[in-house]
NUROKOL-210732 format. One record per residue (C-alpha): x, y, z. Coordinates in steps of 0.1 Angstrom, whole numbers, padded with zeros to 4 digits, always signed. Example, Ala and Ser with C-alpha at 12.3 -4.5 7.8 and 13.67 -1.06 7.14 Angstrom:
<sites>
+0123-0045+0078
+0137-0011+0071
</sites>
This chain:
<sites>
-0518-0297-0026
-0531-0261-0017
-0564-0268-0032
-0573-0295-0012
-0567-0273+0023
-0589-0248+0007
-0620-0271+0007
-0617-0279+0048
-0614-0240+0053
-0641-0234+0030
-0660-0259+0048
-0657-0243+0084
-0663-0207+0070
-0693-0218+0054
-0707-0233+0085
-0695-0208+0112
-0714-0183+0088
-0747-0206+0088
-0751-0204+0126
-0739-0170+0128
-0767-0161+0105
-0794-0183+0120
-0781-0176+0155
-0787-0138+0147
-0827-0143+0129
-0834-0165+0166
-0829-0138+0183
-0844-0109+0165
-0879-0130+0159
-0878-0140+0201
-0876-0113+0226
-0845-0119+0250
-0851-0136+0287
-0869-0115+0308
-0879-0088+0285
-0913-0080+0272
-0915-0065+0231
-0932-0033+0248
-0904-0024+0272
-0881-0030+0242
-0903-0003+0225
-0896+0025+0247
-0863+0019+0247
-0863+0028+0215
-0822+0041+0206
-0815+0006+0223
-0839-0016+0207
-0823+0008+0174
-0788+0001+0178
-0799-0037+0191
-0818-0044+0154
-0788-0031+0132
-0766-0049+0149
-0786-0078+0144
-0788-0070+0106
-0747-0065+0103
-0750-0099+0124
-0771-0118+0098
-0751-0106+0068
-0724-0111+0080
-0734-0145+0085
-0746-0145+0053
-0711-0133+0035
-0693-0166+0055
-0718-0188+0040
-0707-0174+0004
-0670-0169+0012
-0676-0210+0018
-0695-0220-0015
-0671-0196-0035
-0642-0215-0015
-0656-0249-0023
-0663-0240-0058
-0626-0225-0060
-0612-0250-0045
-0628-0280-0065
-0620-0261-0098
-0586-0259-0086
-0583-0296-0079
-0593-0302-0114
-0569-0280-0130
-0537-0300-0106
-0551-0329-0121
-0551-0320-0151
-0519-0297-0147
-0501-0334-0130
-0508-0355-0152
-0494-0338-0180
-0464-0328-0168
-0457-0370-0158
-0472-0378-0191
-0445-0355-0206
-0415-0366-0179
-0424-0405-0184
-0430-0400-0223
-0403-0421-0249
-0397-0406-0279
-0366-0424-0295
-0355-0465-0286
-0329-0453-0266
-0352-0442-0242
-0373-0468-0243
-0345-0487-0234
-0326-0464-0206
-0359-0459-0195
-0379-0491-0190
-0345-0517-0187
-0332-0517-0157
-0295-0506-0152
-0269-0544-0157
-0261-0554-0127
-0224-0577-0127
-0230-0615-0119
-0202-0641-0126
-0209-0677-0135
-0182-0702-0128
-0186-0734-0144
-0167-0764-0137
-0151-0781-0167
-0141-0818-0166
-0102-0817-0183
-0100-0854-0185
-0127-0870-0200
-0110-0895-0227
-0095-0913-0191
-0130-0909-0177
-0145-0929-0208
-0126-0953-0210
-0111-0966-0180
-0133-0949-0157
-0108-0926-0138
-0128-0900-0115
-0130-0866-0134
-0109-0834-0127
-0123-0808-0125
-0110-0769-0130
-0133-0738-0122
-0133-0716-0154
-0149-0683-0148
-0168-0661-0168
-0181-0623-0158
-0217-0617-0171
-0241-0586-0166
-0275-0595-0159
-0300-0579-0181
-0337-0571-0173
-0355-0566-0201
-0393-0557-0200
-0414-0558-0233
-0458-0552-0233
-0458-0524-0215
-0490-0505-0212
-0510-0483-0186
-0541-0500-0171
-0581-0485-0178
-0574-0460-0140
-0542-0448-0156
-0526-0449-0122
-0511-0482-0128
-0484-0494-0153
-0480-0529-0160
-0452-0549-0183
-0436-0581-0186
-0402-0585-0184
-0374-0614-0188
-0337-0618-0177
-0305-0625-0197
-0272-0628-0196
-0245-0614-0220
-0212-0613-0217
-0192-0588-0197
-0173-0575-0227
-0154-0587-0256
-0130-0611-0239
-0153-0628-0225
-0177-0635-0255
-0149-0643-0275
-0137-0667-0244
-0177-0684-0245
-0180-0686-0279
-0145-0706-0280
-0147-0723-0251
-0155-0760-0248
-0167-0775-0219
-0176-0811-0203
-0197-0816-0177
-0217-0852-0158
-0249-0845-0168
-0263-0844-0127
-0307-0852-0138
-0296-0886-0159
-0270-0895-0129
-0298-0890-0103
-0321-0908-0128
-0297-0941-0127
-0291-0933-0091
-0335-0937-0087
-0341-0965-0113
-0308-0989-0112
-0270-0986-0107
-0267-0986-0149
-0278-0972-0179
-0288-1005-0189
-0313-1008-0157
-0323-0971-0162
-0334-0982-0200
-0351-1015-0185
-0372-0998-0155
-0382-0967-0178
-0392-0989-0210
-0428-0993-0199
-0424-0957-0191
-0416-0949-0225
-0441-0973-0245
-0469-0957-0219
-0452-0918-0235
-0456-0939-0275
-0492-0945-0266
-0503-0908-0259
-0482-0895-0286
-0507-0920-0312
-0542-0917-0292
-0534-0878-0294
-0532-0881-0329
-0558-0900-0329
-0581-0875-0316
-0568-0848-0339
-0588-0872-0367
-0620-0885-0351
-0640-0856-0356
-0625-0847-0395
-0652-0874-0407
-0681-0859-0387
-0701-0841-0412
-0694-0867-0440
-0715-0893-0418
-0742-0870-0404
-0742-0862-0446
-0740-0897-0452
-0765-0913-0430
-0787-0883-0422
-0777-0884-0381
-0752-0870-0359
-0726-0895-0355
-0711-0909-0321
-0674-0907-0328
-0668-0935-0299
-0692-0961-0322
-0676-0990-0343
-0698-0976-0374
-0681-0945-0371
-0649-0959-0363
-0654-0980-0395
-0665-0952-0415
-0637-0927-0406
-0610-0950-0413
-0622-0973-0438
-0620-1005-0421
-0628-1033-0400
-0614-1018-0363
-0642-1016-0343
-0628-0993-0316
-0603-0964-0309
-0578-0985-0291
-0579-1014-0321
-0572-0977-0342
-0544-0968-0320
-0530-1009-0321
-0529-1005-0358
-0512-0978-0360
-0485-0989-0338
-0487-1023-0351
-0490-1013-0390
-0500-0975-0401
-0526-0981-0403
-0542-0949-0396
-0511-0927-0404
-0516-0942-0440
-0546-0946-0441
-0550-0906-0437
-0516-0893-0457
-0502-0925-0473
-0474-0928-0446
-0460-0958-0424
-0456-0931-0394
-0466-0903-0374
-0433-0890-0372
-0440-0864-0404
-0477-0850-0390
-0473-0851-0355
-0455-0814-0351
-0444-0824-0316
-0401-0805-0314
-0399-0836-0288
-0411-0859-0313
-0382-0869-0329
-0382-0912-0343
-0406-0930-0351
-0426-0940-0320
-0443-0972-0338
-0430-1002-0338
-0440-1006-0379
-0427-0972-0381
-0394-0975-0368
-0385-1011-0378
-0414-1024-0404
-0422-1049-0384
-0460-1061-0384
-0483-1069-0353
-0516-1085-0356
-0544-1060-0340
-0554-1082-0315
-0518-1086-0304
-0508-1056-0306
-0539-1041-0278
-0524-1071-0256
-0491-1060-0263
-0498-1025-0253
-0522-1029-0221
-0492-1055-0208
-0459-1038-0218
-0475-1000-0200
-0472-1012-0174
-0446-1022-0148
-0434-1064-0159
-0404-1083-0155
-0402-1095-0189
-0365-1087-0196
-0350-1109-0165
-0379-1143-0182
-0363-1169-0202
-0366-1173-0235
-0394-1196-0235
-0413-1177-0213
-0408-1143-0230
-0428-1165-0265
-0458-1166-0240
-0464-1127-0245
-0487-1117-0265
-0478-1106-0299
-0443-1125-0292
-0426-1147-0314
-0396-1165-0325
-0390-1141-0355
-0401-1105-0340
-0382-1112-0304
-0353-1097-0309
-0369-1067-0326
-0395-1061-0295
-0365-1062-0277
-0347-1037-0290
-0370-1016-0300
-0388-1016-0264
-0356-1014-0241
-0332-0996-0266
-0352-0971-0291
-0380-0960-0275
-0359-0953-0240
-0328-0943-0250
-0334-0927-0288
-0373-0915-0286
-0373-0904-0244
-0337-0897-0237
-0323-0881-0267
-0358-0863-0274
-0377-0854-0242
-0345-0850-0223
-0313-0843-0243
-0331-0822-0264
-0313-0835-0296
-0327-0821-0330
-0337-0835-0361
-0328-0826-0400
-0351-0809-0416
-0373-0834-0442
-0356-0868-0430
-0388-0877-0414
-0399-0904-0439
-0361-0914-0447
-0341-0918-0416
-0374-0930-0392
-0352-0942-0365
-0331-0904-0366
-0301-0935-0369
-0277-0900-0393
-0306-0875-0391
-0303-0858-0352
-0277-0840-0338
-0268-0813-0306
-0267-0775-0315
-0245-0748-0288
-0263-0719-0272
-0260-0700-0302
-0282-0727-0322
-0254-0742-0340
-0247-0778-0347
-0224-0797-0330
-0191-0809-0344
-0192-0844-0358
-0165-0857-0330
-0188-0842-0301
-0221-0855-0315
-0202-0893-0318
-0194-0881-0280
-0227-0878-0271
-0239-0903-0286
-0213-0926-0270
-0220-0909-0235
-0254-0901-0237
-0244-0892-0198
-0219-0871-0204
-0230-0840-0221
-0202-0816-0245
-0207-0790-0262
-0195-0756-0274
-0213-0739-0256
-0223-0703-0252
-0240-0687-0221
-0251-0662-0238
-0287-0682-0242
-0307-0680-0207
-0320-0715-0216
</sites>
């Protein structure tokens, strides 16, 4: 800061010196008020003394100007030097030399954070007779810890940028042991809220969500088609000598090797016959190739059940059943009037539409978050023996807990660890 104050002082000195020097020069060049040059010359000694004072006054003004300019230069140099010293000092203070220093400097101090969990102690009675849940409160003393990363100075070195996330850790070893050994049973309020919104039971929920689940199936298949669409553009151009319209019937048939006339038909053919994946990969379903974590089971009718449906019937079925409908409430005769529904496949359609894609594909895959044993996509497309839950540490749940979750999806029984913030 001292060099900063030099600048205004230097400016004042310079201005005063310049003003003083200018005034002296003007007084020397011009006669005083009411005075003649001849008279001043006659008074030689007085004139000599006055001229001397003016010369001294000009010199004093010049000296003040020089001091002011010098002060400006010194002040500017001092500010630059001070900034350099300040920056080096700050660098030395904040420089991190070891991993321990990194943790101590960047990560904020831990804060106590107690978590209270409600545990259902009479699960068997709730499931068997619909008894009211008995709840006990369990306290876990945790630490709320902030972790910072991707730290860097911005270009002007005046701002520091970083990202951060928070996690919760056991406060001590005893708490960690209790957390890892505890089994917590809780009601899933999100799922119960969905039941309350879409009906008064799980059956109502599945019936009322069926069209949304089928719409999700169509989106999965359309996404797969969109990835495969451009694969044969270069080949088409090389064959016919012009760039294709990928939506044209000509290109659809060239790319798929079929007589299908539109990509909507390709989607329907994949759903009802597995046409696309058989042509490209020799597979009945998109399940092994979609690469989406939430797609845990084969979404197609053919891929899941091996049930086939003609392309035009499949097109009409998907258009009809991705909209709200009352199919479930109709008589068998009325149901058989729907496109693609026959006496031989009605049971499969009901199972697929109201149970499989709602409970297994949507609930387990998108809501609860089941996992699939790797490599079982083709051997167990419906996930009848290959889906499982994990605890907070990523460990597969014991079979009895897995079966419990299968029996009552709205109750999540898990050997949990609160170490995982997710």
